[in-house]
C-alpha positions as CSV (number, residue, x, y, z in Angstrom):
1,X,-4.1,-80.5,36.9
2,X,-4.2,-77.3,38.7
3,X,-7.2,-77.1,40.5
4,X,-8.6,-73.9,41.8
5,X,-9.6,-72.9,45.2
6,X,-12.5,-75.7,46.7
7,X,-15.1,-73.9,46.9
8,X,-16.6,-70.2,44.6
9,X,-19.8,-69.0,46.2
10,X,-20.8,-66.9,43.5
11,X,-23.8,-64.8,42.8
12,X,-25.1,-63.8,39.3
13,X,-27.5,-61.2,38.6
14,X,-31.4,-62.8,38.8
15,X,-32.5,-63.9,35.4
16,X,-34.4,-62.0,33.4
17,X,-35.1,-63.0,30.3
18,X,-35.5,-66.7,30.4
19,X,-37.6,-67.3,33.6
20,X,-39.6,-65.5,36.1
21,X,-38.0,-62.8,38.3
22,X,-39.6,-64.5,41.3
23,X,-38.2,-68.2,40.5
24,X,-34.9,-67.7,38.5
25,X,-32.4,-70.8,37.2
26,X,-30.4,-71.7,40.2
27,X,-27.6,-73.4,39.0
28,X,-24.2,-75.3,40.4
29,X,-21.3,-76.1,38.5
30,X,-19.1,-79.4,39.7
31,X,-15.8,-79.6,37.4
32,X,-12.1,-80.4,38.4
33,X,-10.9,-78.1,35.5
34,X,-10.8,-74.5,37.0
35,X,-10.9,-73.7,32.7
36,X,-14.5,-74.4,32.7
37,X,-15.2,-73.7,35.9
38,X,-14.5,-70.8,35.2
39,X,-15.6,-70.5,31.8
40,X,-19.2,-71.8,32.1
41,X,-19.5,-69.7,35.3
42,X,-18.7,-66.9,33.2
43,X,-21.7,-68.3,30.4
44,X,-23.9,-68.5,33.1
45,X,-24.0,-65.1,34.4
46,X,-24.5,-63.4,30.7
47,X,-27.2,-66.2,29.5
48,X,-28.7,-64.0,33.2
49,X,-29.6,-67.8,35.2
50,X,-28.7,-67.8,39.2
51,X,-24.5,-69.0,39.6
52,X,-25.3,-70.2,43.8
53,X,-21.4,-71.9,43.4
54,X,-18.6,-74.0,41.7
55,X,-16.8,-77.0,43.3
56,X,-13.6,-78.8,42.3
57,X,-15.1,-82.1,43.0
58,X,-18.4,-84.0,44.3
59,X,-18.3,-84.1,47.8
60,X,-17.6,-80.5,47.7
61,X,-21.1,-80.5,44.9
62,X,-23.0,-82.5,47.2
63,X,-22.2,-79.8,50.3
64,X,-22.9,-76.6,48.5
65,X,-26.0,-78.8,47.3
66,X,-27.8,-78.5,51.4
67,X,-27.2,-74.7,50.8
68,X,-28.0,-73.5,48.4
69,X,-31.1,-76.0,46.6
70,X,-29.9,-75.5,42.7
71,X,-31.8,-76.0,40.2
72,X,-29.5,-77.3,37.7
73,X,-26.3,-79.0,38.3
74,X,-23.8,-79.5,35.8
75,X,-21.7,-82.3,36.8
76,X,-18.2,-83.7,35.1
77,X,-17.8,-87.2,35.0
78,X,-13.9,-87.8,36.4
79,X,-13.3,-85.5,39.8
80,X,-11.4,-86.3,42.7
81,X,-12.4,-87.7,45.6
82,X,-15.9,-88.4,45.0
83,X,-16.7,-88.5,41.0
84,X,-19.7,-88.2,39.2
85,X,-20.7,-90.8,38.8
86,X,-21.2,-91.8,42.4
87,X,-22.0,-88.2,43.7
88,X,-25.0,-88.3,41.4
89,X,-27.3,-90.4,42.9
90,X,-26.7,-89.0,46.4
91,X,-28.0,-85.7,45.3
92,X,-30.6,-87.1,43.7
93,X,-31.7,-88.8,47.2
94,X,-31.1,-84.9,48.4
95,X,-33.7,-83.8,45.6
96,X,-35.3,-85.7,43.4
97,X,-36.3,-83.4,41.1
98,X,-33.0,-81.8,40.6
99,X,-32.1,-81.5,36.7
100,X,-28.8,-83.0,36.2
101,X,-26.6,-82.8,33.6
102,X,-23.3,-84.7,32.7
103,X,-20.4,-83.2,30.8
104,X,-17.8,-85.8,29.5
105,X,-14.8,-85.8,26.7
106,X,-15.8,-87.7,23.8
107,X,-14.4,-91.0,24.5
108,X,-15.9,-94.5,24.0
109,X,-15.4,-94.7,28.3
110,X,-16.8,-91.4,29.4
111,X,-19.4,-92.4,26.2
112,X,-20.9,-95.2,28.7
113,X,-20.8,-93.7,31.5
114,X,-22.9,-90.9,30.3
115,X,-25.4,-93.8,29.1
116,X,-25.4,-96.0,32.8
117,X,-26.1,-92.5,34.4
118,X,-29.0,-91.4,32.3
119,X,-30.3,-94.7,33.7
120,X,-29.8,-93.7,37.6
121,X,-31.5,-90.2,37.0
122,X,-28.8,-87.8,35.3
123,X,-31.6,-85.6,32.4
124,X,-29.4,-85.5,29.7
125,X,-25.7,-85.6,29.1
126,X,-22.6,-82.7,27.2
127,X,-20.1,-84.2,25.4
128,X,-16.8,-81.5,26.3
129,X,-14.5,-80.8,24.0
130,X,-11.1,-81.9,24.8
131,X,-8.8,-79.2,25.9
132,X,-9.2,-76.3,27.4
133,X,-8.3,-74.5,24.3
134,X,-10.8,-76.7,22.5
135,X,-13.6,-75.2,25.4
136,X,-12.6,-71.8,24.9
137,X,-13.2,-71.4,21.3
138,X,-16.2,-73.9,20.8
139,X,-19.0,-71.5,20.0
140,X,-21.4,-75.5,19.8
141,X,-20.8,-76.3,23.7
142,X,-21.5,-73.1,24.8
143,X,-24.7,-72.8,22.7
144,X,-25.5,-76.6,23.4
145,X,-24.7,-75.9,27.6
146,X,-26.8,-73.3,27.9
147,X,-29.9,-74.2,26.0
148,X,-30.3,-77.1,28.7
149,X,-30.0,-75.1,31.8
150,X,-32.5,-72.9,30.6
151,X,-35.0,-76.4,29.0
152,X,-34.4,-77.8,32.3
153,X,-33.9,-75.4,34.6
154,X,-37.4,-73.6,33.7
155,X,-39.0,-77.3,34.4
156,X,-37.6,-77.1,37.3
157,X,-37.5,-74.3,39.0
158,X,-41.5,-74.2,38.5
159,X,-41.9,-77.2,40.7
160,X,-39.5,-75.0,43.7
161,X,-40.8,-74.1,47.0
162,X,-40.9,-69.7,47.3
163,X,-37.5,-69.3,48.1
164,X,-36.3,-69.1,51.9
165,X,-35.0,-66.4,53.3
166,X,-31.3,-64.5,52.7
167,X,-29.1,-67.2,54.4
168,X,-31.4,-69.8,55.2
169,X,-30.6,-73.0,54.3
170,X,-33.4,-75.3,52.1
171,X,-35.2,-78.2,54.7
172,X,-32.4,-81.6,54.2
173,X,-34.5,-84.7,53.0
174,X,-35.4,-86.0,56.0
175,X,-37.5,-82.7,57.3
176,X,-41.3,-83.5,58.3
177,X,-43.6,-84.3,55.6
178,X,-44.8,-80.7,55.5
179,X,-41.1,-79.3,54.3
180,X,-40.3,-81.4,51.6
181,X,-39.9,-80.9,48.3
182,X,-43.0,-79.7,47.1
183,X,-44.0,-82.8,43.7
184,X,-44.0,-81.5,39.8
185,X,-46.9,-79.3,39.0
186,X,-49.0,-80.9,36.4
187,X,-47.6,-79.2,32.8
188,X,-50.3,-77.9,31.0
189,X,-51.9,-79.3,27.9
190,X,-50.8,-78.5,25.1
191,X,-53.6,-79.0,21.9
192,X,-53.6,-80.5,19.0
193,X,-55.3,-82.5,16.6
194,X,-54.8,-86.5,16.3
195,X,-54.7,-87.8,12.7
196,X,-57.8,-90.7,11.8
197,X,-56.6,-94.3,11.8
198,X,-55.7,-95.5,8.5
199,X,-58.2,-98.4,7.5
200,X,-56.9,-101.8,5.9
201,X,-52.8,-100.8,7.6
202,X,-50.1,-102.0,5.0
203,X,-48.0,-104.5,7.3
204,X,-44.8,-102.6,8.6
205,X,-41.7,-103.4,6.9
206,X,-39.8,-101.5,9.2
207,X,-39.9,-99.5,12.6
208,X,-38.9,-95.9,12.4
209,X,-37.9,-94.4,15.7
210,X,-36.9,-90.2,16.4
211,X,-35.7,-89.1,19.1
212,X,-33.5,-86.8,20.8
213,X,-32.9,-85.2,24.4
214,X,-33.9,-87.3,27.5
215,X,-34.4,-89.8,23.9
216,X,-31.5,-92.8,25.6
217,X,-33.5,-93.8,28.0
218,X,-36.4,-94.2,26.0
219,X,-35.6,-95.4,23.4
220,X,-34.4,-98.3,25.6
221,X,-37.6,-98.3,27.6
222,X,-39.8,-98.7,24.4
223,X,-38.0,-101.0,22.8
224,X,-37.9,-103.1,25.9
225,X,-41.3,-102.4,26.5
226,X,-42.1,-103.8,22.5
227,X,-40.6,-107.4,23.1
228,X,-38.0,-109.2,20.9
229,X,-40.2,-111.3,19.5
230,X,-42.5,-108.1,17.7
231,X,-39.1,-106.3,17.0
232,X,-37.3,-109.9,15.1
233,X,-40.4,-109.1,12.3
234,X,-38.6,-106.4,11.4
235,X,-35.4,-103.9,11.2
236,X,-35.7,-100.8,13.1
237,X,-34.0,-97.6,12.2
238,X,-32.9,-95.1,15.1
239,X,-32.0,-91.3,14.9
240,X,-30.9,-90.3,18.0
241,X,-29.1,-86.7,18.5
242,X,-25.9,-87.9,19.3
243,X,-22.1,-86.9,19.2
244,X,-19.7,-89.6,17.1
245,X,-18.7,-92.3,19.6
246,X,-21.6,-92.0,21.7
247,X,-23.9,-93.6,18.9
248,X,-21.7,-97.0,18.9
249,X,-21.9,-97.2,22.6
250,X,-25.9,-96.4,22.9
251,X,-25.9,-99.6,20.1
252,X,-24.1,-101.5,23.0
253,X,-26.6,-100.9,25.6
254,X,-29.7,-101.4,23.3
255,X,-28.5,-104.9,22.2
256,X,-27.5,-105.3,25.9
257,X,-30.7,-104.6,27.0
258,X,-32.8,-106.0,23.9
259,X,-31.0,-109.0,22.9
260,X,-31.0,-108.2,19.4
261,X,-28.1,-107.3,17.3
262,X,-27.4,-103.5,17.3
263,X,-24.8,-100.8,15.8
264,X,-24.5,-98.1,13.5
265,X,-25.4,-98.8,10.4
266,X,-22.9,-98.5,7.4
267,X,-23.5,-97.2,4.6
268,X,-24.6,-99.7,1.5
269,X,-25.7,-101.9,4.5
270,X,-28.7,-104.1,3.7
271,X,-31.7,-104.0,6.0
272,X,-32.6,-107.1,7.9
273,X,-35.4,-108.2,10.5
274,X,-35.1,-108.2,14.2
275,X,-31.6,-105.9,13.6
276,X,-31.4,-102.8,15.0
277,X,-29.8,-99.6,13.1
278,X,-28.6,-96.4,14.8
279,X,-27.4,-93.4,12.8
280,X,-24.1,-93.3,12.9
281,X,-22.8,-89.4,15.5
282,X,-22.4,-87.0,12.7
283,X,-23.7,-88.5,9.3
284,X,-26.8,-88.7,7.4
285,X,-28.3,-91.8,7.9
286,X,-31.0,-92.2,5.0
287,X,-32.1,-94.9,2.6
288,X,-31.9,-96.2,-0.9
289,X,-34.0,-99.2,-2.5
290,X,-31.1,-101.6,-3.6
291,X,-31.2,-104.6,-5.8
292,X,-31.4,-107.3,-2.8
293,X,-33.6,-104.5,-1.2
294,X,-33.4,-101.8,1.0
295,X,-30.0,-100.7,1.8
296,X,-28.6,-98.1,4.1
297,X,-26.9,-94.7,2.8
298,X,-24.4,-92.5,5.1
299,X,-24.2,-88.6,4.2
300,X,-21.7,-85.9,5.3
301,X,-24.5,-83.4,4.2
302,X,-25.1,-79.7,6.0
303,X,-27.2,-80.1,9.0
304,X,-30.7,-80.2,8.6
305,X,-32.8,-78.7,11.7
306,X,-29.7,-78.1,13.1
307,X,-28.7,-81.2,13.3
308,X,-26.8,-84.5,11.9
309,X,-27.5,-87.3,11.5
310,X,-31.4,-85.7,11.5
311,X,-35.0,-87.6,11.9
312,X,-36.5,-85.7,8.6
313,X,-33.6,-87.5,5.7
314,X,-34.0,-91.4,7.1
315,X,-38.0,-90.5,7.7
316,X,-38.5,-88.8,3.7
317,X,-36.5,-91.8,2.5
318,X,-38.6,-94.2,4.1
319,X,-41.6,-92.8,3.1
320,X,-39.8,-93.0,-0.3
321,X,-38.5,-96.7,-0.3
322,X,-41.5,-98.3,2.2
323,X,-44.3,-96.4,1.2
324,X,-47.0,-96.8,3.8
325,X,-45.2,-100.1,5.3
326,X,-43.8,-98.5,8.3
327,X,-44.4,-98.4,11.9
328,X,-43.2,-94.6,13.3
329,X,-42.4,-92.8,16.1
330,X,-41.6,-89.5,17.9
331,X,-40.2,-89.3,21.1
332,X,-38.8,-86.8,23.4
333,X,-36.5,-84.3,22.4
334,X,-35.4,-80.8,21.5
335,X,-36.7,-78.8,18.5
336,X,-38.9,-80.3,15.5
337,X,-36.4,-82.0,13.9
338,X,-38.6,-84.9,12.6
339,X,-41.8,-83.8,12.0
340,X,-41.3,-82.8,7.9
341,X,-40.4,-86.7,7.3
342,X,-43.2,-87.8,9.5
343,X,-45.9,-85.0,7.5
344,X,-44.0,-87.1,4.2
345,X,-44.7,-90.4,5.9
346,X,-48.0,-89.9,6.8
347,X,-48.5,-88.7,2.9
348,X,-47.1,-91.9,1.8
349,X,-49.9,-93.5,4.4
350,X,-47.6,-94.8,7.2
351,X,-49.2,-94.6,10.5
352,X,-47.0,-91.4,13.3
353,X,-46.9,-92.1,17.1
354,X,-45.6,-89.2,19.2
355,X,-44.9,-89.3,23.1
356,X,-46.8,-87.4,25.0
357,X,-46.0,-84.5,27.3
358,X,-46.4,-85.4,30.8
359,X,-43.6,-88.7,29.5
360,X,-41.7,-86.4,27.6
361,X,-38.7,-85.0,28.8
362,X,-38.7,-82.6,26.7
363,X,-41.6,-82.1,24.1
364,X,-40.0,-80.7,21.7
365,X,-39.6,-83.2,18.6
366,X,-43.1,-84.8,19.6
367,X,-44.5,-81.7,20.3
368,X,-44.3,-80.6,16.7
369,X,-45.3,-83.3,15.2
370,X,-49.1,-83.5,17.5
371,X,-49.6,-79.8,17.0
372,X,-49.2,-80.3,13.1
373,X,-51.4,-82.6,13.5
374,X,-49.9,-85.6,11.9
375,X,-49.7,-87.9,14.9
376,X,-52.8,-90.7,14.6
377,X,-52.0,-90.9,18.6
378,X,-50.2,-89.6,21.2
379,X,-49.0,-91.7,23.9
380,X,-47.5,-92.0,27.6
381,X,-44.3,-93.7,26.8
382,X,-45.4,-97.7,28.3
383,X,-48.3,-97.0,25.5
384,X,-46.3,-96.2,23.1
385,X,-44.5,-99.4,23.1
386,X,-47.8,-101.8,23.4
387,X,-49.2,-99.7,19.9
388,X,-46.2,-100.1,18.1
389,X,-46.2,-104.0,19.2
390,X,-49.8,-103.8,18.0
391,X,-48.8,-102.4,14.2
392,X,-45.7,-104.7,13.9
393,X,-47.7,-107.7,14.6
394,X,-51.0,-106.8,13.5
395,X,-52.7,-107.7,17.2
396,X,-54.7,-105.7,18.5
397,X,-53.7,-104.0,21.2
């Protein structure tokens, strides 16, 4: 496709409503499409962020990083000379706290690459419409992109050292320790109240997981930490906010990582212990009680909490089907999806755990559950695996 000039250094007005004037969110766009670069650059400026430049490939993006020290890089996967997958680890070597959001069209190959990029250190991904017209007209793509820049950029901007004098490049990665990038500042603790633990627990008949931003990596790490021996005792049901195609590839990654059978849930499929069921992108996954036990139901109903699939749909159904016989965890993610479902589960007597703020990419969903007083434990990701293993096996953690 036709490319615009290789490097287009740009400056938009300092961010006002998104963060303080002293630390505007600085954004670099790397995409081989001139249309995408132009549109996203305009959106970034209109949102009040500081656009430090655009690049048509990964090599140019790396050169611009050294000059402009961005907080967020929007990084296309497929680019000439140096693609996004190759550029990503080099970017993080220069700036370990950099927030990189991968951008790709909805193909199985790109979904697989995007998930691998999360394992390499990207914080999130966003699915691009397949055509330039789709990029131009998709309000969903625009809103999701700006929200990711806002959330990830604010976190990175707080850790960035004071801006250099005009025209002064940031110190290179090999500079003396005194000039190295500052370590991330500790996040302020958010107050919450834990729910009392239930005595004489009911043995779980299912493990329920809800997650969103940062979830693919967190879910994989947690399941691996729980271990296949414990996971074979129960069916594992996951709602991860993802578009179609991505959820099928996500399930394949989980199967490889855990050694268990993992796939998108299918309508009327009977639950089996030791299987992992992932809600298909674009459809709600719930449960019903069938003649041979609990089965999956899929619906195309309206979004819940602006999400489809929605965690609340699965959790509310599980509260009816399983009652107290569940083990439930809410992992990292934007928004509050899962809170109402967690309330239904706790009302039924089931335990709900949440990921802590320090290890969450975004403490939206788990934070909402914690602040609502619905979590009996709020733990770092490795400790969640230990606690869930104890719940599933009935052994002390």
